[in-house]
N, C-alpha and C positions, 0 to 999 in steps of 0.2 A: 269104457270109451273104446270102440277098434281100432285096429292097428290101420295106418294107411294103403292103398291100395299101389303096385306098380305104375298105375295110371298117374294117383293121385301125387307121390309122390313127382314124379315127373315134372307133371306140371309146378307144383311148387318148388323143383331146381329150376326149372325155366320161370318161373315168376322172378326167383331169388336173382338170378343172372344174368335179369333184365335191367337189374336196379345198379348191374356192377359197371361205373359213368369210367371208369381209368382202365392204362390196358399198359402191360407190362412184358417185358421180354426176358424169357428165362435164359439166363445168361450158364452153362456148363462148365463145372471147373476142371482144368485139363493141364494136364503137366506139361512142360516143355522144357526146353532148355534155351539157353541164354544164346547168345552170340559168341560168349566169350568161354561157352563151353559148361556153367553150372546152370543146375535143373532150378525150373523158376515154376510160378503159378502163373497160368492165363487163365481166364476168362469167355467162353466163347457164347456167341449170339445163337440161339435155337429156336425154340417156339414164340410166338406172337400169343398171348392170354387177356381175355380180360380179367379184370380184377378191380376188387375195391380196399383200397385202401385208408385207413385208419389211427391217425396221425394224432390222434387224443390219448390213446390207451398205453403212455410209455409207461411201466410197472420193472422192477426187479424178474429176471430170470437165471437159473442156472443155462451154465453150456458147459456141457464136462464137465470138470473139476471146481469150477468156476463161476460167479456169480457176474450177470452183465446188466446193462441201465438200457432196456428196450427203447426202439424209437416208437415204434407202435405196434399195428401189426396190418397185413394182408390175409383177403378171403380172395380162395380162389375158384373155378368152378373144378370138379371133380373127376373130369377131361386131364388134369394136372394131377394126380393121384398117383404115385410109383414112379412118375417123368422127373420131380422138382423136390430133391433131397435137402439134406441140411446143409449138404457141401455146398450149393450152389449160390448163387444171386439172379436177383428180379431188378430188372431196371425200369422204373417207372415213365413210359415216353408220353403220355395225355394225362389227366387229370381232368375230372366233370366233361370228362370228351371233348377236352384244348390240348392241344401239344404242347409240349414243356417246350422251352427254348433252352432248358440246361435241364438235360436227364437227371432222376435220383437214384441210386445205387443202394442196394439195398441185400444186405446179408441178414440168410435165414438163423434162425436162433431154431434148431432140429429141424424134422420133419413133418413137413406142414399135417394138420391132424386135421382125419374126415368125422362131420357132422352128420346127421342123413343126410344134409340137402349142399354142403358145399363144404370144401380146405381152409382151412386159416393155418397160419405160422406167424410167431412172432419174430419181428426183422427189427436190424440193427443200421442204422446209416453208414454208410461208406464214405468216407474221403477219398476222393478223387484227384 
């Protein structure tokens, strides 16, 4: 079997991304100072991406020295490679092309991993 040509890979990627029916906001982790002068972590909205959320694939994963139970997996376009990292969050605002009344927010467990066509990362729900 011959490898895919660059044009074939581009076409495959576009076909896959056309199936991404969800929308998420990349939330960048930022160090800040509270009104009382204490250090704190905040998350700032950055870029909007199409994505695909799979909440049926919960499992245990390693995060640093601990094991955590994931809430599922997110698939992202390759344009997010190197932009979204394990320290960031994503906020899902649209599910199946419908706007959510209450957005869902997730921590990423590890950096998104590239496959030939997409990025994917395990996620864990954040209680706001």
